[in-house]
C-alpha positions as CSV (number, residue, x, y, z in Angstrom):
1,M,84.3,103.7,103.0
2,A,81.7,102.4,100.6
3,D,80.8,98.8,99.9
4,F,81.6,97.6,96.4
5,S,79.9,94.8,94.5
6,S,82.8,94.1,92.2
7,F,86.5,94.7,91.8
8,R,85.7,96.7,88.7
9,E,83.7,99.1,90.9
10,F,86.4,99.1,93.6
11,Y,89.5,99.8,91.5
12,P,88.8,103.5,90.7
13,F,88.3,104.1,94.4
14,Y,91.6,102.2,95.0
15,L,93.4,104.5,92.5
16,G,91.9,107.5,94.2
17,E,93.6,106.4,97.5
18,H,96.9,106.4,95.7
19,R,97.2,109.9,94.2
20,N,100.5,110.6,95.9
21,R,103.4,109.6,93.7
22,T,105.7,108.6,96.6
23,C,103.0,106.3,98.0
24,R,102.6,104.6,94.6
25,R,106.4,104.2,94.3
26,L,106.5,102.6,97.7
27,H,103.8,100.2,96.7
28,F,105.7,99.4,93.6
29,V,109.0,98.8,95.5
30,G,107.3,96.7,98.2
31,T,105.5,94.6,95.5
32,S,108.8,94.2,93.6
33,F,110.5,92.9,96.8
34,A,107.5,90.6,97.4
35,I,108.0,89.1,93.9
36,G,111.6,88.6,94.6
37,F,110.9,86.9,97.9
38,I,108.3,84.6,96.3
39,V,110.9,83.6,93.7
40,L,113.4,82.8,96.5
41,A,110.7,80.7,98.3
42,I,110.1,78.7,95.2
43,K,113.7,78.3,94.2
44,G,115.1,77.7,97.7
45,G,112.1,75.7,99.0
46,N,112.0,77.9,102.1
47,P,108.5,79.0,102.9
48,W,109.8,81.7,105.3
49,W,110.5,83.8,102.2
50,L,106.7,84.0,101.8
51,L,106.4,85.7,105.1
52,A,109.1,88.2,104.0
53,A,107.1,88.7,100.8
54,L,103.9,89.5,102.8
55,L,105.8,91.8,105.2
56,S,107.6,93.8,102.6
57,G,104.6,94.3,100.5
58,Y,102.5,95.6,103.3
59,A,105.3,97.5,105.1
60,F,106.2,99.7,102.1
61,A,102.5,100.3,101.3
62,W,101.6,101.3,104.8
63,I,104.5,103.6,105.1
64,G,103.3,105.2,101.9
65,H,99.8,105.6,103.2
66,F,100.6,106.8,106.7
67,F,103.4,109.2,105.9
68,F,102.8,110.4,102.3
69,E,99.2,109.8,101.2
70,K,98.0,110.5,104.8
71,N,95.1,108.1,104.6
72,R,94.1,104.8,106.0
73,P,95.0,101.8,103.8
74,A,91.9,100.4,102.1
75,T,93.2,96.9,103.1
76,F,91.7,97.4,106.5
77,K,88.2,97.6,105.1
78,H,88.6,95.7,101.8
79,P,91.5,93.3,102.2
80,F,90.8,91.1,99.2
81,Y,90.0,93.9,96.7
82,S,93.0,95.8,98.0
83,F,95.4,92.9,97.6
84,A,94.1,92.5,94.0
85,G,94.3,96.3,93.5
86,D,97.9,96.4,94.4
87,W,98.8,93.8,91.7
88,V,96.6,95.5,89.1
89,M,98.2,98.9,89.9
90,Y,101.7,97.3,89.7
91,R,100.8,96.1,86.2
92,D,99.4,99.5,85.3
93,I,102.6,101.2,86.4
94,L,104.7,98.6,84.5
95,I,102.9,99.2,81.2
96,G,102.8,103.0,81.7
97,R,99.1,103.4,82.3
98,I,99.8,105.0,85.7
99,P,102.8,107.4,86.2
100,F,105.7,106.1,88.3
C-alpha cells in the first residue's frame, strides 16, 4: 500500500478497495448500525453503546472485505484515512454518487 499525503489523494484508492457491491452494502449497514448505537449512547447516557457502534462498523466492513472483496482492509495500514473514507463513502452512497 502506498503512502498518501492527503485524504483527497487517499479516497480514490479507498474507493478502489470497495468495488464489490456486497462489500459496500455491508459497510453501509455497519455504519448505519453505528449511527444508531451512537444515538442510543447519547440519548441513554450509556457509553457502552459506543463500543457497540465501533464493533458493528468494523465487523460488517471486515466481513465485506474478507469474504466478498477478498482484500485486506485499508484500516490496517491507514486507520484514520480509512475511518474518514467510510463516512465519506456512506455519504456518497446516500446521495447516489456511488451505487448501492
